[in-house]
C-alpha positions in Angstrom: -2.7 -6.7 -4.5 -4.8 -3.6 -5.3 -6.7 -2.3 -2.3 -9.5 0.3 -2.4 -10.3 2.3 0.8 -13.7 3.9 1.3 -13.7 6.4 4.2 -14.6 10.1 4.8 -13.4 12.9 7.0 -14.9 16.2 8.0 -15.5 18.5 10.9 -18.5 16.4 12.0 -17.1 13.0 11.2 -13.6 13.7 12.5 -10.2 12.5 11.2 -9.9 9.1 13.0 -11.5 6.9 10.3 -9.2 8.4 7.6 -6.0 8.3 9.7 -6.3 4.7 10.6 -7.0 3.8 6.9 -3.9 5.8 6.0 -1.8 3.9 8.5 -3.0 0.6 7.0 -2.5 1.9 3.4 1.1 2.9 4.3 1.8 -0.6 5.6 0.3 -2.3 2.6 2.3 -0.1 0.1 5.5 -0.9 2.1 4.8 -4.5 1.4 4.5 -3.8 -2.4 0.7 -3.4 -2.8 -1.3 -0.6 -4.4 -3.8 1.6 -2.5 -6.5 3.9 -3.7 -9.0 6.1 -1.7 -12.6 6.8 -2.5 -13.9 9.7 -0.4 -16.6 12.3 -0.3 -15.6 16.0 0.0 -17.0 17.8 3.0 -16.3 20.9 5.1 -13.2 20.3 7.0 -12.2 17.2 5.1 -8.6 15.9 4.9 -8.4 14.8 1.3 -5.3 17.0 0.9 -3.7 14.7 3.6 -4.4 11.6 1.5 -2.7 13.2 -1.5 0.2 14.5 0.5 0.9 11.0 1.6 1.2 10.0 -2.0 -2.1 8.2 -2.6 -4.7 8.9 -5.2 -8.0 10.2 -3.9 -11.1 9.9 -6.1 -13.8 12.3 -5.0 -17.3 10.9 -4.8 -20.4 13.0 -5.5 -22.8 14.1 -2.7 -25.0 12.2 -0.3 -26.4 8.8 -1.4 -27.9 5.7 0.0 -25.6 2.7 0.8 -26.5 0.9 -2.4 -26.1 4.1 -4.5 -22.7 4.8 -2.8 -21.6 1.3 -3.6 -22.7 1.5 -7.2 -20.7 4.7 -7.6 -17.6 3.1 -6.1 -18.0 0.1 -8.4 -18.3 2.3 -11.4 -15.1 4.1 -10.4 -13.1 1.0 -9.9 -14.5 -1.1 -12.8 -11.4 -0.5 -14.9 -9.1 -2.7 -12.9 -8.9 -5.7 -10.6 -9.7 -5.0 -6.9 -8.3 -7.5 -4.5 -9.5 -5.9 -1.3 -12.0 -3.2 -0.3 -11.5 -1.7 3.1 -14.4 0.3 4.5 -14.3 2.5 7.6 -17.5 4.4 7.8 -20.4 4.4 10.3 -22.9 5.2 7.5 -21.9 2.2 5.4 -22.8 -1.3 6.5 -23.8 -4.7 5.4 -26.0 -3.5 2.4 -23.0 -1.5 1.0 -20.6 -4.4 1.6 -22.9 -7.0 -0.1 -23.1 -4.7 -3.2 -19.3 -4.2 -3.3 -18.7 -7.9 -3.3 -19.5 -8.0 -7.0 -16.3 -6.0 -7.7 -13.7 -7.2 -5.2 -12.1 -10.5 -4.1 -12.4 -9.7 -0.4 -13.6 -7.1 2.0 -12.4 -5.7 5.4 -14.7 -3.6 7.6 -13.0 -1.4 10.3 -15.7 -0.7 12.9 -16.4 -0.5 16.6 -20.2 -0.6 16.7 -20.8 -4.3 17.0 -22.9 -4.4 13.8 -23.5 -7.2 11.3 -21.1 -7.1 8.4 -21.0 -8.9 5.0 -17.2 -8.9 4.8 -14.3 -11.4 5.1 -12.6 -9.6 8.0 -13.8 -7.3 10.8 -11.3 -5.1 12.6 -12.5 -3.7 16.0 -9.4 -2.5 17.9 -11.2 -1.6 21.1 -10.7 -3.5 24.3 -13.2 -6.4 25.0 -16.6 -4.9 25.6 -20.3 -5.9 25.3 -20.4 -4.6 21.7 -18.1 -7.4 20.6 -21.0 -9.8 21.2 -22.5 -8.3 18.0 -19.8 -10.2 16.0 -20.6 -13.6 17.5 -22.5 -14.8 14.4 -19.9 -13.3 11.9 -19.0 -15.9 9.3 -15.5 -14.4 8.6 -12.6 -13.7 10.8 -12.8 -11.0 13.6 -9.7 -9.1 14.6 -10.6 -7.8 18.0 -8.6 -5.8 20.5 -5.8 -3.2 20.7 -3.3 -5.9 19.5 -4.7 -5.0 16.0 -4.7 -1.2 16.5 -3.5 0.6 13.4 -0.5 2.5 14.6 2.2 4.0 12.4 5.7 2.3 12.7 7.3 5.4 14.2 5.5 4.8 17.5 7.0 1.4 17.9 10.5 2.8 17.1 10.2 5.2 20.0 8.6 2.8 22.4 11.6 1.6 24.4 13.0 5.2 24.8 9.6 6.6 25.8 9.0 3.9 28.4 12.6 4.2 29.8 12.4 7.9 30.5 9.2 7.9 32.6 9.4 8.8 36.3 5.8 9.7 37.2 6.6 13.4 37.5 4.6 15.7 35.3 6.7 18.5 33.7 5.3 18.3 30.2 1.7 17.9 29.1 0.3 17.2 25.6 -3.1 18.5 24.6 -4.5 17.0 21.5 -8.2 16.5 20.7 -7.8 14.8 17.3 -7.6 16.1 13.8 -10.7 18.3 13.9 -11.7 18.8 17.6 -15.4 18.8 16.5 -16.7 20.2 19.8 -14.0 22.8 20.4 -12.7 21.2 23.5 -9.1 22.4 23.2 -9.8 25.8 24.7 -11.5 24.1 27.7 -8.4 22.0 28.3 -6.1 25.1 28.1 -8.2 27.0 30.5 -7.9 24.1 32.9 -4.2 24.3 32.7 -4.3 28.0 33.3 -6.2 27.3 36.5 -3.5 24.9 37.5 -1.2 27.9 37.7 2.1 26.2 37.2 4.6 28.5 35.5 7.1 25.6 35.2 4.8 23.4 33.1 5.6 22.8 29.5 2.5 22.3 27.3 2.4 21.1 23.7 -0.9 21.9 22.0 -1.7 20.1 18.7 -4.5 21.0 16.3 -5.3 20.1 12.7 -5.0 22.6 9.9 -8.8 22.5 9.6 -9.6 23.1 13.3 -12.3 25.7 13.5 -11.3 27.2 16.8 -7.7 27.9 15.7 -7.7 31.7 16.6 -9.1 31.0 20.1 -6.4 28.3 20.7 -3.7 30.6 19.4 -4.8 33.4 21.8 -4.9 31.0 24.8 -1.4 29.6 24.0 0.0 33.1 24.0 -1.3 33.6 27.6 -0.3 30.2 28.9 3.4 30.1 30.0 5.3 27.3 28.5 2.7 26.5 25.8 3.8 25.7 22.2 1.2 25.4 19.4 1.7 22.7 16.7 -0.5 22.7 13.6 -1.0 19.4 11.7 2.1 17.7 13.2 3.1 14.6 11.1 5.3 13.2 13.9 2.8 12.9 16.8 4.9 10.0 18.2 7.7 12.6 19.0 5.3 14.7 21.1 3.7 11.8 22.8 7.0 10.3 23.7 8.2 13.6 25.2 4.9 14.1 27.2 4.6 13.0 30.8 0.8 13.0 30.5 -1.7 13.8 27.7 -5.1 15.3 27.7 -6.9 13.8 24.7 -9.9 12.4 23.1 -11.2 8.8 23.2 -10.4 7.9 19.6 -7.5 6.2 17.8 -5.0 8.4 19.6 -5.7 6.3 22.8 -3.7 3.4 21.3 -0.9 5.7 20.1 -0.5 6.9 23.7 -0.6 3.3 25.0 2.3 2.2 22.7 4.5 4.9 24.2 3.3 4.4 27.8 1.9 7.9 28.0 -0.7 8.3 30.8 -3.8 10.4 29.9 -6.9 12.2 30.9 -9.5 11.1 28.4 -12.5 13.2 27.3 -15.2 11.7 25.1 -16.0 14.0 22.2 -18.5 11.6 20.5 -20.8 8.8 21.7 -18.6 6.0 20.2 -15.7 7.1 22.4 -17.5 6.7 25.7 -17.0 2.9 26.0 -13.5 3.1 24.8 -12.6 5.7 27.4 -14.2 3.7 30.2 -12.4 0.5 29.1 -9.0 2.1 29.1 -9.7 3.7 32.5 -10.9 0.4 33.9 -7.6 -1.1 32.7 -5.8 1.5 34.8 -4.1 3.2 31.8 -5.9 6.5 32.0 -8.4 8.6 33.9 -11.8 9.0 32.3 -13.0 12.6 32.6 -16.3 11.7 30.9 -18.5 13.5 28.4 -16.9 16.7 27.1 -19.8 19.0 28.1 -19.4 17.8 31.7 -15.6 17.9 31.8 -14.8 21.5 32.4 -11.5 23.1 32.9 -11.9 23.0 36.7 -12.2 19.2 36.6 -8.9 19.0 34.6 -7.1 21.3 37.1 -8.4 19.4 40.2 -7.6 16.0 38.7 -4.0 17.0 37.9 -3.6 18.4 41.4 -4.5 15.1 42.9 -2.2 12.9 40.8 0.8 11.4 42.5 4.0 10.2 40.7 3.1 6.6 41.8 -0.3 6.9 40.2 1.1 8.3 37.0 3.7 5.5 36.8 1.1 2.8 37.3 -1.0 4.4 34.5 2.1 4.3 32.2 2.8 0.7 32.9 -0.8 -0.4 32.3 -0.9 1.6 29.1 2.2 0.0 27.7 0.7 -3.5 28.5 -2.3 -2.8 26.3 -0.7 -2.1 22.9 2.8 -2.4 21.5 2.3 -0.9 18.0 2.4 -4.0 15.8 -1.3 -4.0 14.9 -0.8 -2.9 11.3 1.5 -5.8 10.6 -1.0 -8.3 12.1 -3.9 -6.8 10.0 -1.9 -7.0 6.7 -0.9 -10.6 7.6 -4.6 -11.4 8.1 -5.4 -9.9 4.7 -2.9 -12.2 3.1 -4.5 -15.2 4.9 -8.1 -14.6 3.8 
């Protein structure tokens, strides 16, 4: 099959849409299929990451309406058969999808907004929530829940070892606010750990190569005992498996942490992350610190001081129950079924 992905990344959009598409593309290629990306350049984009992973990335021209965007995509793919179009983009919806139907056998929308879609498959990897009601009248097949979360195979490989080493004690913390950290929250988290005043604590800090606050983060890491800065780590599963607890955003990384049973303090950096963070907290797998502007470093320090080993272990167990890392296989199976 030939699969075309339409997604974007930037400082404002973030990296999550692109990274989950890359995960699915990797799995499809492993099964012998061909993948191509259509994406619009923007400040802080990760087009270089697409190409570094071995995929072709065709750059689209500037802003356009949904129909104009679809027409450009159709023109760029008209030279060959397209079996599937995968779209992961909040600004592209049913109008774009209906237009793209003229040039592809089938369509998959990756979304979490509970919108109407003109596709064959919908993938919403969030826990059950009221937004899922928006798919009730969908004529195709809806893949709902973390069982379909698009997670790289390396996470599943480390799952047993990661779960087996957990004791509930916190000696190593991972700080990772996604590929772009659009609201510059990483410095807030590091100041919270400084306020904790634990010289024995090991801290892994992960930022993307395009993170705007890199100099500030580097300076804070130099003053925080036990801190190590990692830029654009390709093997996040190694750091998550080694962490006793993570401080992270409410995006796709939530499911990566669940696969490895890593408890977390979740901060919402964008409106679409709020319900996800609340759902995971309600399931007992994490603590929801709320909206980033209200989750200061003092809240992080105080929350960590209150955590007991028993609470941390319960969070780990609940997290591992949510997601086991096999979602990409389930999605590719569904694409073969449609």
